[in-house]
All heavy atoms as an XYZ file, in Angstrom:
662
protein
N      95.287    144.494     90.449
C      96.326    143.630     90.943
C      96.657    144.054     92.376
O      96.540    145.225     92.735
C      97.561    143.723     90.068
C      98.617    142.707     90.414
S     100.069    142.910     89.400
C     100.055    141.351     88.572
N      97.086    143.092     93.194
C      97.333    143.385     94.588
C      98.580    144.245     94.790
O      99.429    144.365     93.915
C      97.489    142.060     95.349
O      98.579    141.337     94.820
N      98.663    144.818     95.979
C      99.819    145.659     96.322
C     101.004    144.784     96.753
O     100.843    143.621     97.098
C      99.437    146.594     97.486
C      98.330    147.576     97.125
C      98.742    148.526     96.048
O      99.878    149.026     96.083
O      97.920    148.795     95.145
N     102.179    145.378     96.749
C     103.382    144.649     97.218
C     103.281    144.409     98.711
O     102.839    145.254     99.473
C     104.636    145.484     96.907
C     104.972    145.514     95.455
C     104.720    146.512     94.551
C     105.651    144.490     94.714
N     105.183    146.154     93.312
C     105.767    144.938     93.393
C     106.175    143.248     95.060
C     106.387    144.201     92.398
C     106.789    142.495     94.069
C     106.896    142.967     92.738
N     103.756    143.224     99.149
C     103.725    142.836    100.548
C     105.187    142.681    101.012
O     105.967    141.999    100.390
C     102.993    141.505    100.717
C     101.572    141.613    100.196
C     103.027    141.043    102.163
C     100.874    140.320     99.953
N     105.527    143.364    102.095
C     106.880    143.249    102.650
C     107.111    141.846    103.207
O     106.236    141.266    103.865
C     107.059    144.266    103.764
O     108.265    144.054    104.443
N     108.312    141.301    102.982
C     108.650    139.989    103.543
C     108.715    140.059    105.081
O     108.614    139.058    105.759
C     109.964    139.407    102.972
C     109.820    139.145    101.496
C     111.120    140.308    103.276
N     108.858    141.260    105.623
C     108.830    141.457    107.073
C     107.424    141.323    107.622
O     107.221    140.952    108.776
C     109.415    142.816    107.451
C     110.885    142.934    107.161
C     111.391    144.305    107.476
C     112.859    144.418    107.091
N     113.364    145.786    107.274
N     106.427    141.639    106.778
C     105.032    141.558    107.174
C     104.555    140.079    107.141
O     103.969    139.586    108.095
C     104.162    142.389    106.216
C     102.699    142.400    106.546
C     101.930    143.247    105.547
O     102.464    144.243    105.043
O     100.779    142.862    105.252
N     104.794    139.408    106.027
C     104.436    137.993    105.898
C     105.022    137.432    104.616
O     105.374    138.157    103.707
C     102.932    137.752    105.940
C     102.142    138.316    104.787
C     100.638    138.085    105.014
N      99.872    138.840    104.080
C      99.391    138.358    102.918
N      99.635    137.101    102.567
N      98.697    139.108    102.095
N     105.102    136.105    104.572
C     105.602    135.390    103.389
C     104.409    134.753    102.661
O     103.323    134.674    103.214
C     106.606    134.313    103.808
C     107.909    134.842    104.430
C     108.758    133.703    104.934
C     108.664    135.694    103.427
N     104.614    134.301    101.415
C     103.521    133.681    100.687
C     102.940    132.493    101.433
O     103.640    131.797    102.198
C     104.167    133.235     99.374
C     105.366    134.084     99.217
C     105.845    134.371    100.620
N     101.671    132.236    101.233
C     101.006    131.111    101.915
C     101.147    129.856    101.081
O     101.052    129.884     99.857
C      99.507    131.419    102.064
O      98.827    130.298    102.522
N     101.362    128.752    101.753
C     101.420    127.461    101.065
C     100.127    126.694    101.296
O     100.006    125.518    100.961
C     102.619    126.661    101.581
C     103.944    127.324    101.197
C     105.089    126.404    101.172
N     104.775    125.048    100.890
C     104.604    124.502     99.658
N     104.698    125.292     98.588
N     104.355    123.230     99.495
N      99.153    127.359    101.875
C      97.886    126.717    102.185
C      97.271    126.152    100.901
O      97.181    126.809     99.880
C      96.929    127.744    102.786
C      95.634    127.142    103.310
C      94.792    128.170    104.002
O      95.355    129.028    104.699
O      93.571    128.111    103.858
N      96.859    124.881    100.970
C      96.228    124.239     99.855
C      97.194    123.623     98.835
O      96.774    122.966     97.898
N      98.509    123.779     99.069
C      99.497    123.190     98.172
C     100.002    121.877     98.754
O     100.129    121.761     99.963
C     100.682    124.144     97.975
C     100.386    125.481     97.280
C     101.666    126.311     97.222
C      99.814    125.304     95.907
N     100.329    120.970     97.861
C     100.949    119.746     98.280
C     102.377    120.013     98.707
O     102.967    121.031     98.326
C     100.920    118.689     97.133
C      99.531    118.331     96.669
C      98.748    117.597     97.729
O      99.345    116.836     98.536
O      97.519    117.797     97.802
N     103.025    119.061     99.439
C     104.372    119.278     99.920
C     105.376    119.585     98.826
O     106.253    120.390     98.994
C     104.834    118.045    100.724
C     106.195    118.213    101.297
C     106.654    117.027    102.098
C     108.063    117.283    102.599
N     108.611    116.244    103.377
N     105.245    118.953     97.681
C     106.217    119.173     96.599
C     105.822    120.270     95.615
O     106.520    120.495     94.658
C     106.471    117.859     95.826
C     105.207    117.287     95.186
O     104.124    117.765     95.522
O     105.359    116.380     94.367
N     104.714    120.969     95.877
C     104.288    122.068     94.999
C     104.982    123.382     95.400
O     105.381    123.550     96.561
C     102.771    122.256     95.067
C     102.018    121.183     94.320
C     100.537    121.461     94.303
O      99.943    121.485     95.412
O      99.973    121.676     93.217
N     105.072    124.278     94.468
C     105.679    125.579     94.699
C     104.659    126.689     94.401
O     103.933    126.613     93.417
C     106.906    125.790     93.781
O     107.832    124.732     94.048
C     107.574    127.099     93.983
N     104.635    127.693     95.254
C     103.817    128.876     95.000
C     104.691    129.895     94.308
O     105.722    130.344     94.841
C     103.319    129.447     96.324
C     102.544    130.740     96.198
C     101.163    130.578     95.612
O     100.671    129.433     95.512
O     100.582    131.586     95.201
N     104.376    130.258     93.062
C     105.166    131.246     92.327
C     104.570    132.628     92.501
O     103.351    132.791     92.407
C     105.246    130.874     90.835
C     106.121    129.680     90.621
C     105.569    128.398     90.492
C     107.495    129.799     90.589
C     106.379    127.302     90.303
C     108.311    128.691     90.405
C     107.749    127.438     90.269
O     108.568    126.357     90.116
N     105.438    133.596     92.774
C     105.021    134.971     93.007
C     105.991    135.926     92.338
O     107.107    135.531     91.990
C     104.943    135.271     94.529
C     103.899    134.428     95.222
C     106.315    135.104     95.201
N     105.587    137.191     92.186
C     106.508    138.210     91.764
C     107.298    138.644     93.003
O     106.731    138.805     94.072
C     105.770    139.417     91.199
C     105.078    139.224     89.858
C     104.269    140.488     89.506
C     106.059    138.933     88.764
N     108.599    138.845     92.845
C     109.402    139.360     93.945
C     110.170    140.596     93.501
O     110.513    140.745     92.338
C     110.409    138.304     94.491
C     109.678    137.127     95.117
C     111.389    137.850     93.438
N     110.388    141.483     94.439
C     111.243    142.636     94.227
C     112.529    142.362     95.037
O     112.487    142.143     96.233
C     110.560    143.897     94.726
O     111.413    145.018     94.538
N     113.626    142.373     94.332
C     114.918    142.040     94.942
C     115.839    143.249     94.839
O     116.008    143.817     93.769
C     115.504    140.833     94.195
C     116.836    140.384     94.693
C     117.462    139.318     93.829
O     116.835    138.842     92.864
O     118.603    138.921     94.129
N     116.408    143.678     95.959
C     117.375    144.757     95.994
C     118.692    144.265     95.413
O     119.191    143.237     95.884
C     117.560    145.272     97.404
C     118.548    146.417     97.539
C     118.060    147.670     96.887
O     116.998    148.161     97.198
N     118.825    148.194     95.948
N     119.241    144.957     94.438
C     120.524    144.541     93.877
C     121.653    145.432     94.363
O     121.463    146.634     94.635
C     120.497    144.520     92.355
O     120.179    145.776     91.850
N     122.848    144.865     94.483
C     124.006    145.555     94.985
C     125.179    145.322     94.060
O     125.290    144.291     93.430
C     124.396    145.032     96.395
C     123.345    145.233     97.433
C     122.348    144.284     97.623
C     123.309    146.382     98.193
C     121.373    144.460     98.602
C     122.338    146.560     99.168
C     121.374    145.600     99.345
N     126.111    146.284     94.004
C     127.347    146.121     93.247
C     128.189    145.072     93.990
O     128.394    145.164     95.205
C     128.097    147.459     93.198
C     129.356    147.343     92.353
O     130.351    146.806     92.895
O     129.352    147.771     91.208
N     128.671    144.065     93.273
C     129.423    142.948     93.877
C     130.740    143.416     94.511
O     131.218    142.808     95.449
C     129.667    141.865     92.867
N     131.317    144.508     93.991
C     132.601    144.950     94.518
C     132.461    145.991     95.602
O     133.016    145.871     96.674
C     133.475    145.488     93.348
C     133.769    144.358     92.380
C     134.781    146.112     93.881
C     134.442    144.762     91.099
N     131.647    147.015     95.353
C     131.550    148.116     96.315
C     130.434    147.919     97.344
O     130.430    148.581     98.365
C     131.274    149.434     95.588
O     129.961    149.382     94.993
C     132.324    149.736     94.525
N     129.466    147.038     97.052
C     128.327    146.857     97.936
C     127.284    147.964     97.839
O     126.302    147.960     98.553
N     127.485    148.899     96.898
C     126.537    150.006     96.687
C     125.194    149.466     96.173
O     125.153    148.564     95.334
C     127.125    150.969     95.658
C     126.211    152.102     95.299
C     126.779    152.991     94.186
O     127.852    152.661     93.658
O     126.116    153.931     93.816
N     124.091    150.024     96.692
C     122.763    149.663     96.206
C     122.604    150.147     94.788
O     122.914    151.292     94.471
C     121.684    150.314     97.074
C     121.494    149.651     98.396
C     120.308    150.263     99.127
C     120.120    149.598    100.482
N     118.952    150.181    101.181
N     122.148    149.267     93.898
C     121.972    149.613     92.513
C     120.519    149.842     92.122
O     120.222    150.417     91.118
C     122.561    148.510     91.615
C     124.047    148.255     91.781
C     124.479    147.066     90.951
C     124.832    149.494     91.393
N     119.598    149.314     92.935
C     118.178    149.447     92.606
C     117.498    148.084     92.820
O     118.056    147.170     93.337
N     116.266    148.063     92.339
C     115.490    146.830     92.518
C     115.195    146.191     91.176
O     115.143    146.862     90.150
C     114.158    147.166     93.163
O     114.367    147.649     94.471
N     115.077    144.874     91.188
C     114.637    144.180     89.995
C     113.434    143.313     90.389
O     113.292    142.925     91.543
C     115.758    143.336     89.402
S     116.377    142.069     90.457
N     112.577    143.062     89.444
C     111.361    142.279     89.677
C     111.462    141.004     88.853
O     111.826    141.068     87.701
C     110.093    143.072     89.313
C     108.878    142.195     89.408
C     109.975    144.298     90.207
N     111.141    139.891     89.451
C     111.170    138.611     88.725
C     110.172    137.655     89.351
O     109.542    137.984     90.349
C     112.598    138.013     88.759
O     113.026    137.796     90.057
N     110.054    136.501     88.732
C     109.165    135.473     89.257
C     110.023    134.518     90.081
O     111.099    134.115     89.635
C     108.455    134.713     88.124
C     107.552    135.653     87.344
C     107.658    133.542     88.683
C     106.999    135.046     86.046
N     109.588    134.207     91.281
C     110.340    133.336     92.159
C     109.390    132.363     92.840
O     108.219    132.676     93.034
C     111.079    134.166     93.205
S     112.205    133.222     94.228
N     109.880    131.176     93.161
C     109.030    130.209     93.845
C     109.222    130.240     95.367
O     110.315    130.521     95.846
N     108.156    129.964     96.090
C     108.231    129.799     97.513
C     107.823    128.373     97.826
O     106.698    127.969     97.534
C     107.310    130.784     98.245
C     107.541    130.836     99.716
C     108.603    131.494    100.252
C     106.653    130.178    100.597
C     108.844    131.521    101.643
C     106.835    130.229    101.955
C     107.959    130.890    102.466
N     108.759    127.614     98.386
C     108.549    126.182     98.614
C     108.343    125.906    100.096
O     108.390    126.810    100.914
C     109.729    125.397     98.064
C     109.919    125.609     96.573
C     111.207    125.051     96.037
O     112.156    124.827     96.801
O     111.272    124.835     94.819
N     108.154    124.641    100.450
C     107.885    124.272    101.853
C     109.023    124.673    102.796
O     108.804    124.886    103.964
C     107.568    122.791    101.991
C     108.729    121.878    101.703
N     109.099    121.583    100.415
C     109.577    121.262    102.519
C     110.157    120.781    100.460
N     110.464    120.578    101.738
N     110.247    124.828    102.274
C     111.371    125.212    103.124
C     111.889    126.633    102.839
O     112.981    126.980    103.232
C     112.496    124.197    102.975
C     112.973    124.071    101.560
O     112.346    124.625    100.634
O     114.023    123.409    101.349
N     111.095    127.424    102.168
C     111.473    128.836    101.898
C     111.578    129.154    100.441
O     111.098    128.423     99.566
N     112.219    130.271    100.130
C     112.386    130.718     98.731
C     113.229    129.753     97.944
O     114.228    129.223     98.454
C     113.063    132.090     98.655
C     112.261    133.199     99.283
C     112.531    133.872    100.445
C     111.072    133.794     98.747
N     111.579    134.807    100.654
C     110.672    134.814     99.661
C     110.306    133.577     97.624
C     109.544    135.599     99.440
C     109.183    134.377     97.396
C     108.833    135.356     98.310
N     112.844    129.551     96.651
C     113.712    128.773     95.777
C     114.894    129.609     95.409
O     114.858    130.821     95.489
C     112.926    128.320     94.521
O     112.575    129.438     93.761
N     115.925    128.966     94.985
C     117.179    129.704     94.666
C     117.255    130.161     93.215
O     118.173    130.846     92.838
C     118.411    128.820     94.962
C     118.524    128.437     96.431
C     118.811    129.656     97.270
C     119.032    129.245     98.745
N     119.062    130.368     99.639
N     116.284    129.736     92.402
C     116.312    130.128     90.996
C     114.968    130.732     90.614
O     113.937    130.383     91.157
C     116.576    128.888     90.077
C     117.953    128.360     90.250
C     118.228    127.382     91.204
C     118.982    128.870     89.494
C     119.501    126.877     91.366
C     120.260    128.352     89.648
C     120.524    127.382     90.591
N     115.014    131.674     89.697
C     113.789    132.245     89.168
C     113.906    132.251     87.657
O     114.770    131.597     87.092
C     113.534    133.651     89.738
C     114.529    134.697     89.192
O     115.443    134.330     88.449
O     114.333    135.858     89.499
N     113.083    133.009     86.999
C     113.126    133.016     85.538
C     114.331    133.756     84.953
O     114.578    133.709     83.770
C     111.820    133.601     84.955
C     111.517    134.990     85.478
O     111.765    135.320     86.643
N     110.973    135.840     84.640
N     115.111    134.407     85.783
C     116.308    135.110     85.318
C     117.611    134.484     85.805
O     118.679    134.944     85.496
C     116.285    136.572     85.730
C     115.166    137.333     85.097
C     114.091    137.781     85.855
C     115.138    137.592     83.726
C     113.035    138.466     85.271
C     114.085    138.271     83.132
C     113.046    138.699     83.920
N     117.513    133.457     86.634
C     118.731    132.844     87.159
C     118.736    132.795     88.674
O     117.711    132.695     89.307
N     119.945    132.885     89.240
C     120.124    132.751     90.694
C     119.502    133.925     91.438
O     119.649    135.080     91.069
C     121.603    132.667     91.025
C     121.877    132.374     92.483
C     121.677    131.107     93.019
C     122.299    133.402     93.307
C     121.918    130.843     94.356
C     122.530    133.134     94.654
C     122.348    131.864     95.153
O     122.564    131.637     96.485
N     118.765    133.618     92.509
C     118.149    134.644     93.345
C     118.905    134.766     94.661
O     119.163    133.739     95.327
C     116.668    134.290     93.659
C     116.047    135.242     94.643
C     115.867    134.224     92.375
N     119.264    135.961     95.040
C     119.840    136.200     96.367
C     118.670    136.353     97.307
O     118.141    137.461     97.478
C     120.726    137.457     96.351
C     121.906    137.408     95.406
C     123.065    136.616     95.904
N     123.387    136.921     97.258
C     124.570    137.354     97.660
N     125.566    137.505     96.802
N     124.787    137.597     98.936
N     118.222    135.288     97.874
C     116.983    135.314     98.656
C     117.018    136.297     99.819
O     116.001    136.859    100.206
C     116.575    133.918     99.163
O     117.652    133.404     99.934
C     116.299    132.989     97.992
N     118.199    136.531    100.364
C     118.299    137.511    101.454
C     118.059    138.934    100.981
O     117.839    139.822    101.803
C     119.695    137.394    102.160
C     120.865    137.792    101.295
C     121.407    136.637    100.428
O     120.766    135.603    100.291
O     122.527    136.833     99.914
N     118.070    139.164     99.668
C     117.847    140.508     99.132
C     116.378    140.722     98.714
O     116.039    141.818     98.243
C     118.732    140.754     97.938
C     120.207    140.823     98.338
O     120.535    141.015     99.505
N     121.072    140.641     97.357
N     115.533    139.683     98.838
C     114.111    139.869     98.504
C     113.466    140.740     99.565
O     113.558    140.468    100.766
C     113.372    138.524     98.405
C     113.925    137.713     97.215
C     111.869    138.739     98.237
C     113.371    136.308     97.100
N     112.842    141.839     99.128
C     112.234    142.777    100.083
C     110.713    142.684    100.080
O     110.084    142.931    101.116
C     112.628    144.230     99.757
O     112.191    144.558     98.455
C     114.158    144.405     99.855
N     110.099    142.406     98.908
C     108.666    142.414     98.764
C     108.234    141.330     97.790
O     109.032    140.862     96.982
C     108.153    143.770     98.228
C     108.339    144.884     99.218
N     109.580    145.479     99.378
C     107.475    145.504    100.058
C     109.451    146.429    100.306
N     108.214    146.465    100.707
N     106.979    140.957     97.862
C     106.409    139.979     96.933
C     104.928    140.301     96.695
O     104.340    141.089     97.435
C     106.550    138.573     97.483
C     105.781    138.317     98.721
C     106.164    138.616    100.038
C     104.489    137.775     98.828
N     105.191    138.273    100.894
C     104.125    137.763    100.180
C     103.556    137.276     97.916
C     102.892    137.296    100.652
C     102.334    136.818     98.364
C     102.039    136.817     99.706
N     104.369    139.708     95.654
C     102.945    139.820     95.372
C     102.514    138.618     94.542
O     103.323    138.068     93.797
C     102.585    141.128     94.693
C     103.121    141.269     93.311
C     102.913    142.545     92.522
C     101.964    143.548     92.995
N     101.800    144.687     92.094
N     101.247    138.200     94.694
C     100.785    137.045     93.914
C     100.851    137.358     92.415
O     100.738    138.519     91.980
C      99.324    136.899     94.330
C      99.229    137.609     95.645
C     100.235    138.718     95.591
N     101.051    136.319     91.617
C     101.009    136.467     90.168
C      99.577    136.794     89.752
O      98.608    136.324     90.362
C     101.440    135.197     89.468
C     102.892    134.804     89.590
C     103.134    133.436     88.947
C     103.781    135.830     88.922
N      99.418    137.597     88.699
C      98.043    137.844     88.206
C      97.468    136.550     87.580
O      98.219    135.649     87.184
C      98.229    138.919     87.142
C      99.652    138.774     86.694
C     100.401    138.249     87.896
N      96.157    136.487     87.525
C      95.539    135.342     86.851
C      95.861    135.381     85.380
O      95.957    136.473     84.790
C      94.013    135.409     87.056
C      93.598    135.209     88.514
C      92.109    134.973     88.580
C      91.580    134.862     89.979
N      92.221    134.011     90.883
N      96.038    134.222     84.747
C      96.326    134.196     83.296
C      95.076    134.673     82.532
O      93.954    134.593     83.048
C      96.625    132.754     82.998
C      96.098    131.961     84.146
C      96.011    132.887     85.337
N      95.285    135.145     81.317
C      94.118    135.610     80.525
C      93.195    134.429     80.193
O      93.635    133.268     80.132
C      94.728    136.159     79.235
C      96.111    135.555     79.168
C      96.514    135.251     80.595
N      91.934    134.744     80.091
C      90.936    133.712     79.727
C      91.067    133.326     78.262
O      91.758    133.987     77.485
N      90.393    132.257     77.894
C      90.412    131.824     76.505
C      89.619    132.791     75.654
O      88.595    133.356     76.096
C      89.793    130.425     76.380
C      90.650    129.347     76.979
C      90.079    127.986     76.717
O      89.377    127.795     75.697
O      90.338    127.085     77.520
N      90.102    132.982     74.425
C      89.339    133.843     73.518
C      88.127    133.080     73.012
O      88.143    131.898     72.801
C      90.245    134.218     72.343
C      91.392    135.151     72.756
C      92.200    135.596     71.570
O      91.637    135.679     70.440
O      93.376    135.873     71.747
N      87.066    133.823     72.836
C      85.804    133.208     72.364
C      85.596    133.422     70.889
O      86.096    134.280     70.284
C      84.615    133.782     73.131
C      84.727    133.398     74.597
C      83.491    133.909     75.332
C      83.621    133.492     76.780
N      82.446    133.794     77.540
């Protein structure tokens, strides 16, 4: 599987996708305490990257897109059993 890519280095490519399609990737999002602002750690989830940037929802709910630090392509799904 590929290594994590910093969002400062580059964002997911939309090459080959239609305008209304979304590229889904794994993202690492830094989480913070809502009251103190203290860093709590990172969480990993699936998030979409659309023609106008990150989607606001992932498989766990609302994404704070400004807190996304890294991403990587999803692995290929398993092949059919023979």
